[in-house]
N, C-alpha and C positions, 0 to 999 in steps of 0.2 A: 367379285373376288379380287380384282386388281387392287381395290382399296384396302382390302385386308392384307394383301402382300406388302403394300406400301407401309401400312401401320406396323407390320411385324419388322420391316426394315427399320422403321423409325425407332422402335424400342430396343433394337439390337438383340432380339431374342428369337430369331428365325429358327424354326425347327430344323435340326440337322441329324445326320446319322449317329452322331455321338450323344445327342440328347433325346431321350424318348418323348413322344408326344403324350401329354397328360390325358388327352382324350382317348388315347389308345389303351391306357391302363385303368380307366375307370375313375380317375381322380379329378377329372376336369369339371365335374358339376354340370352346369347348364351351358356348356360350350356348344357352339354350332358345329355340326358334323364336319370333320376334316380340318378343323382349325383349333387354335389354342384360345379363342376368344368367344365371349358370349354373344348371343344374338343381339342384345342391347348395344354392345360395343360395336359390332359390325353395322348395325342400323345407324348408330351415331356417326360412324366413319362414312357411311354411304350418303349421309345428309350434308357432308362438308364438301365444298368445292375443291377442285384439284389444286387451285392456287393456295387456298388456305391450308390444305393438307400438306402441301410442300413446305409452307411456312412452318408448320408444326415439325416437320422432319428437320428443317434447317435449324429450328430453335432448340431442338433436343441435343443433349450431350452426345459426343462421339468418343471413340477410343482416343485418348490424348497421347501426344508425344511425350517423351521423357519418362516412360514408365519405370526405367531402371533408376531414376532419381526420385522414385515414389510419387510421381505425378499421377495420382490415382483418382483425382477429382475432375469431373467434367460437368460443369453446371449448365452448359448450353447458353441460350440467350433468353433471359427472363423478359426483357423489354420487347423482343420480337414476338414472343409468345403472347404477350399482353395485347398485341395488335390484332390477334385473331380470337380474342375471348368472346366476341360476338358470335363466333361459329361454334361455341361450346368448349373451347380449349381451356384447359387448366394446366397449371405448372405444378408438377409433383417432384419432390426430392426423394430419391431412393437411397437408403443406406445399404451398401453391398457388404456381403460377407468378406471378412479380411482374408479368408482362405483363397479368394481369387488371386491374391498377390502371389501365392505359392506357385501358381502356374508359370510365373516368370522368375521364380527363384527368390522372391522377396519375403521377408518375415517382418510383419508389422508389429509395432509396440502395442500393448493393450490400450484400448480406448480410441485408436485410430480407425475410423470407419470411412472407406472410400464412398464418395457421394456422386450420384448420377442424376442430373436434372433432366426431366422429361416434359415435353409439351404434347398433350394428347387429349382427346375428348374425355370428359369426366367418366362416362360409363366404362372406359377401358382401364382406368386406374386399378380397380380391384382385380381385373383379369391379369394385368401385367404383374401385380404384386403376388397373386396366387401362383402364376407361372414361375416367377423368380423364387418364391418360397419352396415350391415343389422340387426345384432343382438346386436347392441349398445355396441360392445366390443372394438371398435377402438376410441382412444382419438383424439380430435382436438388440435393440437399443433401449436401455432402461429409461423409463419415465418419458418416452417420446414415441409418437406414432411413426410407423414406417410402412409405406411412404408417408411423407408429410406434405400436405397440400399448402402451397404458399399463395396467399391471397394477393390479388392485384389491387393496388391502391391501398389507402388507409383512411380511417375516419377518426375525427376528433371526439373522444368520449367526454362525458361530464367531468371525469377526473383530469383529463388533459386540459380542458377549458379552465377548470379551477386553477391548475398549475400556472397557466399563462397569465390569468388574472392576478394571481398572487405575486408573480415576478413583476408584472407591470405595476402593481401597487407599491412594491418595494422601490421601484425606480421613481415613481411619483413622490413617495415619501422622501427620497433622497434629495430631489430637487426642491421640494417644499421646505425641507429642513435647511437647505442652503439659503433659501430666501430669508428664513427666520434668522439664521446666524449672521447674514450679511446686512440685516436691517432693511430688507427690501431689495428691489432690483435697481441698481444705479441708473439714474436718468429716466426711470419709469415711475417708480413710487417708493415711498419709505414705509417701513413697518417697524414700529417701536413697541413690540410686545415680547414678553418672556414666555417661551414655550419650550422648556427644557426637554420634554419627552419627544417633541417633534425635532428639536435641534439635534437629538442623538442620531438621527438619520442623515444629517447634513453631509452631502457629497463632498463639498469643499473642505470641511473640517476633517472628515475621515480620510480623504486623500492626503491631506497634510500629515495626519498621524501615520499613514502608511509609509510616506516618503521620509519620515523623520529617521535619521541615522544614529540617534542617541541610543545607548544601551543602558539597561536598567542596572546591571551589576558589571562593573569593569572586570571583576575576577572571572566572570564566565563569558567574556566576549568571544572567546575562541569557539564556543558552541554555535555561534551564528554561522561561521564557515562550515563547521562539521554538519550542521543541519541542512544547509543548502546542498552541499556535495553529496550527502547521503540521500537526499530526496531525488537528485538527478540520477543517482545510481539505481534507485528503485525504478524510476521511469525507464531507463535503458534496459534493465533486466526484464521488465514486463513487455517491452517492445520486442525483445528477442523471443520471449515466451509466446507472443502472438504469432510470430513467424513459425515457431515450432508447432503450433496448434492449427494454423490455417494456411501454411505455405504449400505451393504446388511442386516444390523441389526439395522435399523433406530429406531425401537421401543425400543430396549435396550438402544440405545444412548439417545433418547429423554426422556424416562421414568425412566431410572436408573442412567445414567451418568450425564446428564445436571443438574438435580435437586440437585446434591451434592453442598454443600456450597463452597467446594474447587474449583469447576469448574467455579464459577461465575466471577472471574477475567478474565478467558479466554473467556467466553461467552460475557463478556462486554469489550472485547479487543478493541472496537472501540475508547475507550478513549485514547489509545495510539496515535491515529491520532491527538487528541486535544493537546497532549503533544508536538507533532511536530509543530502544529500551534503556540503554546506558544513560543517554542524555536526559530522558524523562525521570529516571530514578535519581540521577545526580541533582537535577533541579528540585525535585520533590524534597529531598533531605536538606539541601542547602537553604532553600527558601523557607520551608516549613519550620526547620529548627531555628532559623533566625526569628521568625514570627513568634514561635512558642517561647523562646528565651526572652524576647522583649515583653511578651505578655506575662510571663512569670515574674520578671523583675518589676514590672509595673504593679502587679498585685502585691508583691512584697513591700514596695515603697508605700503603697496606699493601705497596707494592712488588710487586704481583701482575701479572705479564705477562698480557696478554689476547691469545689466539690467535684465528685465523680460525675454528677449530672451536668455540670458546666463543661466538663471535658467532652462528654457525649454531644452536647449542643454545639460546641465549637467544631468538633469533627464532622457533625452533620452539615454545618455551614460550608466547610471545606469541600465535602463531597458534592453538595448542591452546586457550589461554584464550579467545580470540575464538570459536572453534568451540563450545566448551562453553557460552559465553554465549548463543549463538543457537539451537543445535540442539534442546535439550530441549523448549522451548516450541513451536518450529516443528514438531518431530516429533509432539507430542501433537495439535496442530491438524491435521496431515496425517493422522494415524491416525483422528481423528474424521471428517474429510471422506471418507476412503477407505472406512471400515468402518461407522460408526455412523449418520451422517445419512440415508443412503439407506434405512435400515431402520426409521425411526421415523415415516414418513408416506407418503402417496401422492398422486396427482393429477397433472394436466397440468403445473402449475407446478413441482411437485416433480421430475417427470421432465425438465423443460427446464432447471432451474436447479441442482438438488442432485445428482442422479445423475451428471451429467457431471463434477462436482467429484471424486466418488469414482473415476470411471474414469481421470481424469488422474493422480490420486495413485497409483492402483494401477499405472499404467504408467511414470510418470516420478519416483517417489519418490526414487530413487537420485541423480537429478541435483540435487535439493535438498540432500541430505546432502553432496554434493561441491561445492555452490555453483557449478554450471555450468548451472543451469536458465535462464539468460538466453541460452545458446547452444544447448542441447538441452532441449526442442524449440524450434523457431525462432519460434513464434507464442505470444504471451502467453496467449491463451485456451486453449491446450492444456497450459499449465503446471499443475503441482500447486501450489495456493495461488498464484494468478496474480500477486498483487502481490509475491511473494517474488523476482521478478526483481531488485528493488532490493537485496535481501540478497546475491544472488550478485555483483552489481557491487561492493557495499560490501566483501565479503570479498576479491574479486580486487584491488581498489584497495589494501586493507589489506596484502595480501601483496606487492604491487608497490612500495608506498611504504616498507615496513619497511627493506629494504636501503639505500635512499637515506638514511633518517634515521640508520641506523648509520654510514654513510659520512660524513654531515655531522658526526657526533659524534666518531668515532674516527680519521678520516683528517685529518691536520693541515692540509694545504693547503685543504680545504673548511671545517674548523673555524675556521681563522684568517681566512678570507675569506668572510664570510657572503653577500656579493653574488654570489659564484659559486654558492652553494647556492640563493639566490633565483632566479638565472638558469636553473638546471636545472629547477626547478619551473615557472618561467615558460615554458620550452620545451615542457613537457608540456601546459600550458594552450593555447599557440598551436597545438601539433600537434593537439589535440582539435578546436579550432575549424576548422582546415584540413580535418580528416577529415570533419567535418559538412558543410562547404561543398562538398567534393568529392562526397560522396554525394548531396547535394541537386541538384547540377549534372548529374552523370552519369546518375542515375536519374530525373531530372525529378520530384522529390518535391514534391507540391503541398500547400499548407497545408489541413489538414482532410480530405484524401483518404486513405482507408485503403488500404494496400498492404503487401506483405511488406517492401518497402524502407522504408516509413514505420515499420514495426515495428522494423526493424534500427536506424533512426536513433534510436529511442526507448530501446531496451534494450541495444544492443551496447556493450561497455566502452569502445571507442575513441571513441565519440561522447558518453560521459557522464563520462569521467575528468577532463575540464577543470574541471567544477564542483567535484569532489572536491579537485582540486589547488589550487583557489582557497582552499578551507578549510585545506588543509595549509600553504599559504604564509602565511595569516593567523595560524595557530597558531604558526608559526616566528617571525614578527615579534613576536607578543605575548611569546613565551618569551624572546626576545633582549632586548626592551625591559625586561621585568621583571628579567632578570638584570643589565642595566646599572644599573637603579635600585637593585637590591640592593647592587651594588658601590659605587655613589655613596653610599649610606647608610652603608656600612662606612667609606668614606673620610671622610665627614663626621664620624662618631663618633670616628674616630681623630684627626682634626685638632682637634676640640673638646677632646679629652682630652689632647692632646700639649702639654707645656709645656717651656720651656727656660730655664735660668738665664742671664741676660745682665747681667753686672756686678752680681751679687748680687740681681737682680730676676727677675721672671718675666713672660713675655708669651705670648699665644696666637697661633698661626700664623693668618694671614688665610685665610679659605676661598677656594677657587678659584671661578671663574665658574660651573662646572658645579654645585659644591656650593651656591652661593648660589641658583642657579635651582631646585635640588632643594628647598632650604628654603622658597622661595616656593610651590612646588607642594605641599609638605607642609602648609603653612599653609592653602592653599586646600582641600586634602583634608580637613583637620580642620574647616574651616568647612562643607564639604559634609556631613560626618557630623552636624553640629549641625542643619543645615537644607539640604535638597536644593534650596531655591530661592535660596540665596545663591551668589555667585560666577558667576551666570549672565550677568552683564553685562560680564565681562572680555573682553579681546581674544581670548584663547584659546577661551572659550566661544562667542563670536560666530562664529569660524571653524568651530568644531565644528557649530554649528547650520546654517551655510551648507552644509557638507559633508553633513549629515543631509538637508537639503531636496533637495540634488542627488541623493543616493542614492534618496530617495523618488520623485523625478522619473524616474529611470531605471527604477525598478520599475513606476511607472505607465505609462511608455511601453511596457514589455514586456507588461504585462497588457492594455492597451487598444490595442496596436499593430495588432491584427487587427479593430478596430472596423468598417472598411469591408467586410471579408469577412463578418462575422457579420450586420451590419445590412443589407447589400445583396446578399449572395451574389456579390460580385465578387472574383475572384482577384487578389492583388497582382501587380505586375509581376515578371518573372523576377529582376531585380536585387534588388528589395525582398524577395522571397521568399528569395533566396539569403542575404542578410545577416541577415534576421530569424531564419530557422531555423538559420543557422550561428553566430550570435553572441548570440542573446537569452538563452540559458541561462547562459552565462558572464557576460554583463552583469548579469543578476539576481544571480548568485552574488557577483560583486565588490561590488555595492551592499550586499548583506546582510553580507558579511564586513567591510566598512568600518564598518557600524553596530555589529556585534559588537565590533570592536576599539575603537570609540569608547566603548562601555559598559565594556569591560574596563579601559581605561586611565583611566577617570574623566572623560573629556571630555563624556560625555552622561549626567550623573547622574540627571536626571529620567527619561529613557528607561530607564536601567538599573533604577531603582527600580520602574517600572511592570512591567518584565519579570521582576522578582525577587520578586514577591508570594509569600509563603510557600505559599499553596495550590497554586502551580504546581509545587512540588517533588515532592509525592507523585503528582500527575497526570503529571508528566514521567516518573517511574519506570514508569508504566503505558503509555507511548507505544509501546514495542515490542509489548507484548501486544495493544493496540488495533490496531496495524498488521496483525499476522498474523491477527487474529480478525474484524475488522469486515466484510470481504467475505463471510465465512461467515455472520455474523449477518444481513447485508443479503440474501444469497441465500436464507437460510432463511425470512426474513420474506416475501419475494416468492414463494418456492416454495410456501408454504402457502396462497397465494391461489387461489381457484377461478375467477377471471376476471382479465383483464389490468388493470393499474393505470391509473387515470385521473388525469392530472396536474392539480393546482391548486396555487397557491403555498402555501396553508395546509396542504394534505395533505402536500406535500413537506417542509414544516418539521416537521410531526409525525413523519413517517417518519425524517427526519434526527435529531431529538432522541431518538426511541426507539432507533434503532440506536446512537447515540452513548452513551446511558445504559447499554444492555445490554452494549455492547462494553467500556466501562470496568469494569462489574461483573465480567464474565468475565475481563478482563485482571487485575483485582485477585486473583481466585481463582488464575489462572495464575501470578501473581507470587509469592504466598505458598505455593502448593503445589508449584511446580516451580522457578522462577528462583532464589529465595533458598536453598532446600535444596541445589540443585546448586552454587551459589556457595560455600556453607558447606562442603560435602563436598570441593569442589575445593581450597579453602584448607587444609583439614585434611590431605588426602592428597597433594596436589601442590604445595602452597605457593602463595603469592600472587605474581603478576607485576605 
């Protein structure tokens, strides 16, 4: 019986005067007389030595300190429990009812489940769970067993071995490709063969391409800086989110840290995704319109009629190019999440953070390949590579906008009247804002309150296409302005070189007002090239800086608009909530698009110079890899912990910097081993689009 008493002390569920014994009210089932445990449990305890039983007691979670700071998780010592597995010990993680927190005056947010790690003989797990359930101590966790048995150790499955072999093969191909491109190994042997398919994997060539600081379009060089800064904003936002989900001092974080006004840009880091939508839409319209106009002019020059079927074929090639650009790297990350990560470690954090990633990818991998994972499954946390909901939206918007851009180029009424084209994109923006406002009103979506409808508002395409359309509109404007400038430059050159004989003499035609204005602008541009601090006091520059300050003001209003809510936990009024959630993302996007246009058109030379620093170019190329990798890196770091994280500002900074550095290093490997080889092979066998 002494063993049974020790066991009851171990699980922290000793019968007391306040808690009735299940065996006394007939609910205990096959429990031994006078105890809360079955005969099988007591027999298992009786077969364990006193030393090993005390190890189980020591390895089990206890009442933690810091309860008033929401330190409600007590994992115990998984590794210590592993030492006595030969005595029949298992490690079980119990999810406790959040109503326990009310005993000390705490109210937990929905979804927060206190966790208690227990080390005990396996036959006792069901008894402890039954006892906890009878006394309303056990939580009901959707799609998860409670308690959850955490296995000791891990095994390499066939899928894990395949993943390792695939990665090793990519590394071998990269070195073999380097040997081919270098013509052998200097001082060892020479190799004079042409193997372009293998050369596509060349590590040396791909590293050179990665480190190249040349930009493709000088007009869009500011996007390099915006992309890098936005990506780092995404990472720091997700780092804070992980502390909110897994920290052991959540009360301090929610009540002391989050209300700081300096934390609101991080807490509102979701607007970084809107920045990516703007940049993606901007490049789509700017680059595709350029290609389509060139294609149309080439067909006109050669007298080639363009049919509807040829349009469809060309659009299909663009979509295929986009798919091949995204899927290989994403697929490798999905494979690692689904097969490899779960097999390389163990522990309570690993079971909570890493193995669910694998389960989601094994179930929903196909939705990622079809880019419908923002629709199926409906919740972000159930998606394979959860952050890839953005990629699904981006692909859907790409496919939606392509026919419009073709129509704007090849359909004469739209090509000749650009304001009609602008109005069509404007209608998409207005429609998205209206859809968001309707959802907020109909489903009463509250700021900061998690729900399935809040999830829909965040990831559904109709609620996010507005920001993408803002970027598309900005790219169209830039393309048309640059085309007009090019036409004026040709006109100016023609007029300056045109001469006529008048009564035996010559005279040059006077330039038009537009040409004269272009000449003044060209002079200013030349001055800017000499010094980015000149021409800053002109009327045009003054207006540009006023517009810049207005855009920054809009961005600040969006980021700090929820200050009363975070600082005082007061919900905004229904009207304020409706307009904020309905219009804030489009407002942010418009402000960003205006700044990008100002940089591209030379109106903000100083800002453009700051965002076009050469180091941003290679880092920008790695943004996609960092995006698909960083949550895996962050989850791996947290999953390897043997106890919940404790938030401090300095620790959060170190976590962020570590995750960022590792993510960039892995993204560089992904870029040179996967992205560039696939791009080279596509260009060789399918041609470039």
